[in-house]
C-alpha positions, 0 to 999 in steps of 0.5 A: 404154854410150857413152863420154860416157854413162859419165860420167853414170852414175858415182857414189859407192857406199858399200854393197856386196854380197858378190860378189867382184871378179875379179882380172882385173877389178881388173887391168883397172881398174889398167891403165886408170889407167896411161893417165891424163894426167900432167904431162910424162909423168912417170907418178909413180903406183904402185897397191896392190890390197888384197882382204884383209878385215882390211886393209880393216877397218883402213882403215875404222878409220883413215879416219873418213869411210870406215867403209864400207870394211870391207864393200868387196870391194877397195881400190886405193891410189893412190900417187905419187912426190913430184914437182911435179905428183904430186897432179894426176897421182894424181887423174887416175889416180884418176878413171880408176879410178872410170870403169873400175870403172863401165864394168865395173859395179863400184861405187866411192868415192874416199876422200881420202889426201893430207894426211890424218892417216891417210896415214902409217899407210896407207903403213906398212900397205902398206909404201910406200917412203919418198917415196911420197904416198898420193893416194887410197883407192878402195873397190870392190865390186858395189853392194848396190842393183843399180839404182844406175847411173842418171843423178842430178840435177846442176846444169844446164850452163846454170847453171855454164857461162860464156863468156870471163868470169863 
């Protein structure tokens, strides 16, 4: 897949097969996240990879819009130190995780973390140090439907691109 083509194929996957993700692939995904852009090169992020089914089920109970997490093969929790641009930096790392997973044929779905009522409980479950902000939970797994990585309809560039002003 060409680099720019990858962006067209990334989509949220919420239905996963039982096929396990290798530790090497999970490490590769996190390795790619560390190359995300970061304000002033602060790199405030930390990543927790969770593969334990009991913890994934607990995440699913806590986050009402992420019930599908119980069937995921893994989750990457993105945390950042509370810096001036922690949210922007953590979101950039999250996007890198989503794209790296897609490049490996692994489905992913971004679940919000920052400012969510369950973020404190996730921090506790994962023993996050004080001062760490949960940015996102990313459900990972091989898609149940093997034909999901296809281009889906989006607004055309002509509809949303403006030059110099609206």
